TORBAKE-454983 format. One record per residue (C-alpha): residue in one letter; x, y, z. Coordinates in steps of 0.05 Angstrom, whole numbers, plus 5000, padded with zeros to 4 digits. Each point is the difference from the previous one (the first is absolute). Layout:
N
AXYZ/...
% end
This chain:
131
M226566855482/Q503850644978/L500149794938/E493349844986/H497750775027/A505150284949/K496149564947/V494750315016/K501350665001/E502949914932/D494249694980/I496350675025/Q504650434969/D497849644930/L493250015007/K499950715022/Q503550094934/K495649664956/V493450385034/A503750604989/E501549864923/A492249754996/S498150595033/A503650404945/K497549594946/L492850105027/A500950784990/D503249974933/A493349584975/K495550485042/R504050554964/G495350004935/R494349785027/E498150585042/D492250165001/E498050614971/D493050225016/G497949305002/E503249894919/R502349305016/A494449745027/K495150234939/K505049744951/L500649355032/Q491849975002/R500350104933/L504849484986/K495649595028/D494250224962/L503749924932/A502649315021/E492549815015/E496850314927/R505449674965/K497949325034/K492550194977/A502650144924/E504849404996/A493049535028/E496350364947/L505149884942/A500149255021/T492249994993/L499750304930/K506149614967/E494549445003/N496750424949/D506350334954/P498549964926/Q506849754986/A500049395044/L493249834975/A502750004928/D505649575030/L495749505032/E495750034924/M506149824967/E501749435055/L492949694990/Q501149944925/L506649765008/V497449395051/K493349954950/A504949864941/A504449545042/A493949565028/N498049964936/R505449804973/W500649385050/T492449854987/D502149894918/N505749525026/I495449635039/F494649944950/T505449864952/C502249445042/K493049745008/A498750024921/Y507449624991/L497849455046/V492849924970/K502449954924/K507049695010/K499349595060/N493349774980/M497050235078/G493650195017/K498550765015/K498049875062/E506049535020/A504850474974/D496850525044/A500749605059/M507749934983/L500550764995/G496350105070/I494450454954/T493550045014/S494550114957/A499250745029/F507250124975/D499850554949/Y504350584984/P500150565052/E497050634959/D493549605004/K499850105066/I501450675013/P494550485005/K499250524948/K500350795018/
% end
């Protein structure tokens, strides 16, 4: 019983010391934050307003990026590249069809069926609307 009592007293002393240390740290932290004429509250409000303004500006920037001339030019170049690749593949398919018809004596419809193409198959530029 006496040992428990001594241990509890020791724990109380340790806790008192920790409370004193925490109070000292709190006082140190408050030292630089004295509120002079409500300046701190004004500055915090200004910070909040600026953060809100920044968020709005970033949202506007994101919407304007869609109409960026450089991005549109990049998309146009990519479209040309993709169109060239599609035309190359279409040429290859028509070349295969011509080979099957001429060299292997297949009918055009039979060659189309073998290649899996329909009568609507054509070069992609014929499908793209003109500006």
